[in-house]
Backbone as CSV, one residue per row, in Angstrom:
resi,resn,N_x,N_y,N_z,CA_x,CA_y,CA_z,C_x,C_y,C_z
1,GLU,-15.221,-22.643,-8.510,-15.322,-23.432,-9.826,-13.985,-23.686,-10.339
2,LEU,-13.079,-22.788,-10.261,-11.755,-22.781,-10.786,-11.173,-24.082,-10.216
3,PHE,-10.997,-24.290,-8.819,-10.474,-25.327,-8.257,-11.114,-26.603,-8.558
4,LYS,-12.402,-26.548,-8.746,-13.096,-27.907,-8.969,-12.690,-28.218,-10.416
5,SER,-12.550,-27.302,-11.390,-12.042,-27.702,-12.648,-10.606,-28.386,-12.868
6,LYS,-10.069,-28.013,-11.885,-8.557,-28.527,-11.620,-8.527,-29.826,-11.060
7,GLY,-9.896,-30.321,-10.564,-9.709,-31.659,-9.877,-10.033,-31.640,-8.398
8,ALA,-10.145,-30.499,-7.730,-10.594,-30.496,-6.260,-11.809,-30.914,-6.160
9,LYS,-11.968,-31.815,-5.187,-13.374,-32.447,-4.793,-13.990,-31.603,-3.769
10,ARG,-13.289,-30.982,-2.690,-13.991,-30.261,-1.578,-13.332,-28.819,-1.670
11,THR,-14.050,-27.825,-1.972,-13.846,-26.562,-2.034,-14.770,-25.700,-1.221
12,ALA,-14.227,-24.538,-0.689,-15.130,-23.491,0.026,-14.592,-22.193,-0.288
13,VAL,-15.356,-21.294,-0.253,-14.971,-19.868,-0.325,-15.117,-19.253,0.965
14,VAL,-13.879,-18.545,1.431,-13.843,-17.714,2.622,-13.689,-16.251,2.327
15,PHE,-14.792,-15.479,2.480,-14.656,-14.127,2.172,-13.801,-13.386,3.051
16,ASN,-13.007,-12.242,2.429,-12.154,-11.449,3.174,-13.188,-10.134,3.369
17,GLY,-12.682,-9.442,4.172,-13.246,-8.101,4.626,-12.991,-7.682,6.062
18,PHE,-13.833,-6.870,6.429,-13.459,-6.267,7.798,-15.041,-5.965,8.444
19,GLU,-15.207,-6.073,9.623,-16.421,-5.915,10.290,-16.496,-4.434,10.942
20,PRO,-17.067,-3.613,10.429,-17.139,-2.255,10.975,-17.199,-2.128,12.586
21,GLU,-17.959,-2.942,13.021,-18.181,-2.909,14.580,-16.981,-3.456,15.375
22,THR,-16.148,-4.203,14.510,-14.795,-4.530,15.303,-13.577,-4.016,14.801
23,THR,-13.700,-3.210,13.865,-12.527,-2.475,13.383,-12.449,-1.120,14.058
24,PRO,-11.371,-0.749,14.625,-11.173,0.645,15.258,-11.514,1.672,14.291
25,GLN,-12.295,2.824,14.819,-12.811,3.709,13.899,-11.484,4.732,13.814
26,ASN,-11.244,5.104,12.660,-10.067,5.987,12.380,-10.352,7.276,13.027
27,GLU,-9.594,7.709,14.012,-9.699,8.913,14.703,-9.522,10.062,13.886
28,GLN,-9.452,10.261,12.484,-9.144,11.219,11.789,-7.945,12.012,12.293
29,THR,-7.049,11.376,12.771,-5.727,12.020,13.137,-4.807,11.919,11.837
30,PHE,-3.935,12.936,11.823,-2.940,12.985,10.673,-1.561,13.062,11.358
31,ALA,-0.558,12.326,10.924,0.683,12.271,11.242,1.311,13.632,10.935
32,GLU,2.375,14.053,11.629,3.070,15.149,11.242,3.848,15.112,10.061
33,LYS,4.174,13.980,9.694,4.844,13.756,8.461,4.110,12.888,7.523
34,PHE,4.115,13.134,6.148,3.456,12.334,5.213,4.053,10.946,5.164
35,SER,3.538,9.926,5.636,4.053,8.537,5.882,3.326,7.558,4.693
36,ILE,4.241,6.807,3.997,3.899,5.934,3.114,4.119,4.682,3.895
37,VAL,3.074,3.863,4.143,3.135,2.721,4.990,2.819,1.517,4.323
38,HIS,3.458,0.344,4.603,3.188,-0.936,4.314,3.226,-2.035,5.486
39,THR,2.239,-2.550,5.740,2.276,-3.584,6.829,2.191,-4.927,6.186
40,GLY,2.908,-5.940,6.937,3.020,-7.213,6.390,4.355,-7.440,5.692
41,THR,4.341,-8.610,5.174,5.682,-9.180,4.437,5.958,-8.385,3.189
42,LEU,7.099,-7.871,2.927,7.432,-7.219,1.805,8.931,-7.776,1.253
43,GLY,8.926,-8.920,0.482,10.041,-9.581,0.043,10.540,-9.129,-1.340
44,GLU,11.621,-9.678,-1.773,12.376,-9.339,-2.909,11.560,-9.570,-4.096
45,ASP,10.474,-10.393,-4.092,9.467,-10.576,-5.221,8.612,-9.297,-5.246
46,ARG,8.787,-8.393,-4.621,7.841,-7.183,-4.620,8.721,-5.993,-4.630
47,LEU,9.877,-6.183,-5.417,10.941,-5.006,-5.429,10.427,-4.371,-6.664
48,VAL,10.177,-3.029,-6.520,9.583,-2.351,-7.977,10.499,-1.038,-7.988
49,PRO,11.425,-0.901,-8.692,12.266,0.125,-8.979,11.512,1.434,-9.424
50,ALA,10.345,1.164,-10.219,9.497,2.406,-10.471,9.000,3.263,-9.350
51,LEU,8.922,2.456,-8.176,8.378,2.991,-7.048,9.406,3.955,-6.318
52,PHE,10.687,3.499,-6.549,11.790,4.327,-5.885,11.893,5.353,-6.918
53,SER,11.855,5.364,-8.215,12.134,6.601,-9.146,11.015,7.502,-9.042
54,GLY,9.765,6.992,-9.013,8.588,7.743,-8.853,8.607,8.705,-7.645
55,LEU,8.930,8.024,-6.500,9.036,9.014,-5.154,10.325,9.942,-5.395
56,GLU,11.329,9.567,-5.915,12.373,10.617,-6.229,12.204,11.681,-7.123
57,ASN,11.366,11.316,-8.201,10.903,12.356,-9.040,9.887,13.413,-8.420
58,PHE,8.935,12.760,-7.426,8.139,13.710,-6.722,8.911,14.715,-5.825
59,ILE,9.957,14.088,-5.171,10.818,14.932,-4.445,11.467,16.025,-5.108
60,LYS,12.078,15.474,-6.352,12.853,16.551,-7.104,11.845,17.750,-7.564
61,SER,10.595,17.416,-7.823,9.768,18.461,-8.176,9.265,19.385,-7.209
62,ASP,9.611,19.071,-5.844,9.294,19.895,-4.998,10.183,19.672,-3.580
63,ALA,11.361,20.367,-3.712,12.313,19.959,-2.681,11.952,20.070,-1.109
64,SER,10.768,20.784,-1.015,10.420,21.271,0.426,9.564,19.802,0.963
65,VAL,9.108,19.029,0.171,8.554,17.737,0.756,9.613,16.671,1.376
66,LYS,10.872,16.716,1.021,11.786,15.807,1.231,11.901,15.507,2.728
67,ASN,11.861,16.527,3.561,11.944,16.301,5.079,10.476,16.132,5.831
68,LEU,9.460,16.054,4.774,8.251,15.763,5.518,7.760,14.386,5.080
69,ILE,8.513,13.768,4.496,8.111,12.093,4.016,8.770,11.099,4.897
70,HIS,7.977,10.145,5.301,8.483,8.983,5.969,8.051,7.708,5.136
71,ILE,8.799,6.707,5.120,8.400,5.359,4.612,8.330,4.623,5.751
72,GLU,7.282,3.818,6.087,7.279,2.953,7.459,7.026,1.609,7.091
73,PHE,7.624,0.758,7.618,7.217,-0.821,7.384,6.939,-1.355,8.718
74,ALA,5.932,-1.996,8.675,5.585,-3.048,9.970,5.519,-4.308,9.455
75,GLY,6.502,-5.244,9.939,6.321,-6.635,9.297,7.858,-6.816,8.690
76,ASN,8.015,-8.049,8.051,9.168,-8.351,7.643,9.418,-7.747,6.090
77,THR,10.529,-6.872,6.059,10.779,-6.129,4.817,12.195,-6.454,4.360
78,THR,12.457,-6.900,3.411,13.961,-6.987,2.834,14.717,-5.829,2.750
79,ASP,15.949,-5.989,3.020,16.946,-4.859,3.005,16.922,-4.154,1.584
80,ALA,16.708,-5.016,0.571,16.782,-4.529,-1.007,15.756,-3.442,-0.977
81,ILE,14.631,-3.768,-0.338,13.464,-2.709,-0.648,13.789,-1.439,0.268
82,LYS,14.063,-1.676,1.483,14.229,-0.503,2.231,15.544,0.282,1.800
83,SER,16.609,-0.177,1.207,17.823,0.613,0.668,17.279,1.350,-0.598
84,GLY,16.224,0.818,-1.249,15.720,1.476,-2.558,15.202,2.958,-2.291
85,PHE,15.039,3.373,-1.112,14.476,4.751,-0.867,15.767,5.477,-0.545
86,GLN,16.729,5.684,-1.342,17.913,6.386,-0.942,17.766,7.801,-1.233
87,SER,16.715,8.180,-1.935,16.531,9.608,-2.151,16.000,10.356,-0.790
88,LEU,15.643,9.600,0.216,15.168,10.166,1.599,16.533,9.850,2.419
89,SER,16.395,10.752,3.506,17.421,10.405,4.540,17.275,9.135,5.357
90,PRO,18.339,8.542,5.803,17.956,7.198,6.602,17.101,7.199,7.586
91,LYS,16.917,8.443,8.275,15.889,8.611,9.337,14.470,8.603,8.858
92,SER,14.371,8.792,7.660,12.967,8.807,6.961,12.419,7.483,6.570
93,VAL,13.233,6.491,6.736,12.879,5.004,6.427,12.845,4.320,7.909
94,ILE,11.580,3.964,8.263,11.523,3.452,9.439,10.963,2.008,9.439
95,ASP,11.702,0.992,10.011,11.390,-0.358,10.019,11.048,-0.740,11.460
96,TYR,9.717,-1.027,11.670,9.262,-1.286,13.014,9.409,-2.813,13.273
97,GLY,9.576,-3.782,12.157,9.680,-5.115,12.423,8.352,-5.528,12.627
98,PHE,8.271,-6.841,13.214,6.865,-7.298,13.745,6.345,-6.431,14.606
99,VAL,4.950,-6.155,14.537,4.307,-5.426,15.729,3.019,-6.154,15.786
100,PRO,2.367,-5.981,16.956,0.992,-6.372,17.188,0.009,-5.985,16.155
101,HIS,-1.077,-6.847,15.832,-1.908,-6.303,14.677,-2.620,-4.873,15.074
102,LYS,-2.873,-4.702,16.330,-3.565,-3.476,16.623,-2.779,-2.396,16.452
103,GLU,-1.315,-2.435,16.605,-0.368,-1.340,16.346,-0.154,-1.176,14.879
104,ALA,-0.085,-2.354,13.962,-0.140,-2.097,12.569,-1.378,-1.418,12.059
105,ILE,-2.565,-1.519,12.700,-3.684,-0.929,12.360,-3.627,0.530,12.612
106,LYS,-3.021,0.947,13.723,-2.947,2.394,13.952,-1.886,2.968,13.030
107,LEU,-0.902,2.403,12.594,0.050,2.909,11.638,-0.769,3.254,10.396
108,THR,-1.586,2.283,9.903,-2.313,2.592,8.709,-3.300,3.583,8.755
109,GLN,-3.852,3.815,10.007,-4.993,4.944,10.167,-4.228,6.351,10.017
110,LYS,-2.894,6.420,10.493,-2.323,7.774,10.352,-1.488,8.015,9.069
111,ALA,-1.611,6.954,8.168,-0.709,7.041,6.992,-1.237,8.005,6.008
112,GLY,-0.376,8.714,5.138,-0.877,9.468,3.986,-1.049,8.645,2.935
113,LEU,-0.418,7.625,2.685,-0.538,6.740,1.588,-0.207,5.315,2.109
114,LEU,-1.214,4.350,1.837,-0.790,2.939,2.153,-0.326,2.225,0.839
115,LEU,0.628,1.425,1.028,1.212,0.667,-0.109,0.902,-0.787,-0.065
116,LEU,0.454,-1.424,-1.246,0.297,-2.718,-1.486,0.882,-3.092,-2.731
117,ILE,2.016,-4.023,-2.545,2.648,-4.354,-3.958,2.185,-5.840,-4.116
118,GLN,1.699,-6.242,-5.169,1.455,-7.650,-5.717,2.943,-7.993,-6.033
119,ASN,3.100,-9.443,-5.874,4.317,-9.953,-6.627,4.176,-10.112,-7.970
120,ASN,5.197,-10.059,-8.679,4.853,-9.863,-10.184,5.087,-11.428,-10.815
121,ALA,3.860,-12.166,-10.502,3.836,-13.507,-10.994,2.404,-13.646,-11.526
122,LYS,2.331,-14.279,-12.663,1.014,-14.581,-13.210,0.047,-15.358,-12.325
123,LEU,0.423,-16.096,-11.375,-0.473,-16.812,-10.439,-1.139,-15.986,-9.675
124,ASN,-0.656,-14.532,-9.378,-1.316,-13.812,-8.454,-2.517,-13.084,-9.012
125,ILE,-2.756,-13.306,-10.364,-3.833,-12.509,-10.744,-5.318,-13.084,-10.822
126,VAL,-5.289,-14.255,-10.531,-6.673,-15.103,-10.466,-7.032,-15.383,-9.051
127,GLY,-8.060,-14.904,-8.513,-8.626,-15.465,-7.340,-7.831,-14.964,-6.056
128,ARG,-6.854,-14.028,-6.063,-5.948,-13.666,-4.862,-6.190,-12.120,-4.592
129,ILE,-6.937,-12.032,-3.518,-7.231,-10.830,-3.043,-6.714,-10.654,-1.518
130,PRO,-5.684,-10.104,-1.424,-5.007,-9.917,-0.017,-6.081,-9.374,0.909
131,SER,-6.006,-9.900,2.201,-6.955,-9.333,3.209,-6.551,-7.994,3.573
132,LYS,-5.357,-7.624,3.406,-4.805,-6.504,3.861,-5.393,-5.218,3.039
133,VAL,-5.871,-5.470,1.960,-6.722,-4.485,1.112,-7.959,-4.010,1.971
134,PHE,-8.567,-4.985,2.604,-9.762,-4.595,3.329,-9.583,-3.697,4.605
135,GLU,-8.422,-4.084,5.303,-8.066,-3.196,6.339,-7.591,-1.842,5.930
136,TYR,-7.032,-1.760,4.652,-6.508,-0.469,4.365,-7.626,0.127,3.924
137,LEU,-8.856,-0.355,3.226,-9.959,0.358,2.796,-10.778,1.083,3.948
138,ALA,-10.582,0.282,5.202,-11.442,0.693,6.404,-10.967,2.061,6.724
139,THR,-9.656,2.273,6.420,-8.942,3.603,7.077,-9.524,4.981,6.245
140,GLY,-10.009,4.702,5.056,-10.249,5.967,4.157,-9.009,6.707,3.731
141,ASN,-8.045,6.192,3.888,-6.726,6.780,3.378,-6.324,6.460,2.020
142,PRO,-5.769,7.176,1.281,-5.368,6.633,-0.154,-4.425,5.383,-0.137
143,ILE,-4.654,4.542,-1.217,-4.022,3.371,-1.357,-3.272,3.255,-2.553
144,LEU,-2.037,2.980,-2.655,-1.309,2.622,-3.909,-1.125,1.344,-4.092
145,ILE,-1.881,0.683,-5.047,-1.673,-0.729,-5.398,-0.763,-0.903,-6.640
146,ILE,0.456,-1.508,-6.549,1.327,-1.635,-7.661,1.128,-3.221,-7.972
147,GLY,0.987,-3.475,-9.058,0.596,-4.779,-9.511,0.281,-4.972,-11.027
148,ASN,-0.370,-6.059,-11.121,-0.856,-6.490,-12.527,-2.290,-5.989,-12.706
149,LEU,-2.441,-4.979,-13.847,-3.554,-4.259,-14.054,-4.817,-5.128,-14.278
150,SER,-4.491,-6.282,-14.652,-5.774,-7.305,-14.840,-6.072,-8.316,-13.923
151,SER,-5.364,-8.077,-12.689,-5.589,-9.064,-11.492,-6.953,-8.813,-10.995
152,ASP,-7.401,-9.869,-10.303,-8.710,-9.789,-9.516,-8.808,-8.738,-8.591
153,LEU,-7.694,-8.312,-7.948,-7.559,-7.149,-6.972,-7.740,-5.802,-7.716
154,ALA,-7.184,-5.740,-8.859,-7.262,-4.349,-9.679,-8.776,-4.391,-9.982
155,GLU,-9.287,-5.418,-10.423,-10.710,-5.301,-10.900,-11.632,-4.931,-9.787
156,LEU,-11.305,-5.292,-8.528,-12.213,-5.077,-7.407,-12.180,-3.728,-7.061
157,VAL,-10.996,-3.137,-7.056,-10.701,-1.710,-6.349,-10.626,-0.656,-7.555
158,ARG,-10.526,-0.961,-8.758,-10.173,0.075,-9.572,-10.840,1.439,-9.564
159,ASN,-12.202,1.432,-9.510,-13.064,2.435,-9.555,-13.315,3.168,-8.151
160,GLU,-12.557,2.762,-7.138,-12.806,3.223,-5.743,-12.009,4.580,-5.683
161,PRO,-12.738,5.606,-4.968,-11.921,6.871,-4.767,-10.751,6.665,-3.857
162,GLY,-9.862,7.351,-4.306,-8.492,7.323,-3.446,-7.709,6.105,-3.659
163,ILE,-7.986,5.281,-4.545,-7.282,4.052,-4.760,-6.606,4.135,-6.254
164,TYR,-5.248,3.968,-6.120,-4.473,4.088,-7.361,-3.883,2.662,-7.714
165,VAL,-4.230,2.223,-8.904,-3.960,0.857,-9.288,-3.020,1.080,-10.369
166,VAL,-1.696,0.780,-10.371,-0.601,1.042,-11.346,0.120,-0.287,-11.619
167,ASP,0.665,-0.115,-12.914,1.392,-1.292,-13.318,2.849,-1.115,-12.659
168,PHE,3.588,-2.286,-12.521,4.958,-2.350,-11.903,5.799,-1.324,-12.440
169,LYS,5.665,-1.143,-13.789,6.834,-0.326,-14.335,6.516,1.121,-14.581
170,ASP,5.297,1.529,-14.098,4.529,2.993,-14.564,4.964,3.879,-13.531
171,GLU,6.167,4.499,-13.690,6.916,5.364,-12.762,5.961,6.734,-12.736
172,GLN,5.502,7.118,-13.807,4.844,8.335,-13.752,3.427,8.224,-13.032
173,ALA,2.728,7.172,-13.154,1.328,6.942,-12.473,1.757,6.718,-10.959
174,ILE,2.848,6.285,-10.577,3.250,6.048,-9.168,3.579,7.576,-8.590
175,GLU,4.274,8.232,-9.404,4.716,9.631,-8.895,3.353,10.486,-8.762
176,GLN,2.396,10.345,-9.736,1.133,11.081,-9.509,0.217,10.559,-8.489
177,ALA,0.342,9.403,-8.023,-0.552,8.901,-6.958,0.112,9.347,-5.717
178,ILE,1.455,9.449,-5.599,2.127,10.177,-4.386,1.734,11.603,-4.260
179,LYS,1.916,12.145,-5.409,1.620,13.684,-5.414,0.269,13.982,-4.951
180,GLU,-0.761,13.278,-5.503,-2.182,13.345,-5.148,-2.435,13.056,-3.552
181,SER,-1.790,12.013,-3.155,-2.031,11.562,-1.746,-1.208,12.599,-0.930
182,TYR,-0.315,13.098,-1.405,0.403,14.128,-0.411,-0.441,15.351,-0.380
183,SER,-1.041,15.678,-1.412,-2.002,16.908,-1.452,-3.210,16.587,-0.498
184,PHE,-3.654,15.341,-0.468,-4.838,15.216,0.311,-4.295,15.322,1.983
185,TRP,-3.192,14.596,2.276,-2.609,14.745,3.527,-2.430,16.192,4.012
186,LYS,-1.746,16.861,3.072,-1.505,18.336,3.427,-2.776,19.099,3.761
187,ASN,-3.900,18.673,3.007,-5.145,19.403,3.223,-6.085,18.715,4.223
188,LYS,-5.404,17.796,4.866,-6.120,16.848,6.000,-7.531,16.425,5.394
189,LYS,-7.395,15.714,4.280,-8.499,15.066,3.815,-8.508,13.486,3.664
190,ARG,-9.635,13.000,3.844,-9.863,11.368,3.629,-10.852,11.150,2.572
191,PHE,-10.988,9.906,2.314,-11.968,9.486,1.269,-13.294,8.974,1.795
192,ASN,-13.474,8.777,3.200,-14.609,8.228,3.621,-15.072,8.923,4.859
């Protein structure tokens, strides 16, 4: 209806999601290290300083976790984002680059926390639900969504267990999401 009101004559809705019968079942395996995973493109329009400081604050609160955390990227990730994780050792930031879809799915299944960052633009809040969120949901792993709290994506998943929807600048909420997800990983728990 929105597009028709803007003058579009032919519109169609294509629903996102995943088919359980075609989605590989999560084997309930847990990686040796707590991995925060993002799959897909992560450009400078998704640079979130509060993510870096939230993670750094979590590490400062418990120094023993520093060597147990990996940040993993599968897809095109800008250097500005990768270098933002300076509180970790360089070996703890892993950039796989482009990988086959099945390999990206395996990374999400073993993740301790899945990362989804909206770009900070008003255009992203109406009618935009990234298909990545459905692949993430299929894993049963915690998901940290950083973005606009009034976006359609936020409205869709806000009350789902294990999903943290936080504002771009909310460093404390980001730290709390990482802390809780780390606890689930440490205790080998999932949400589904």
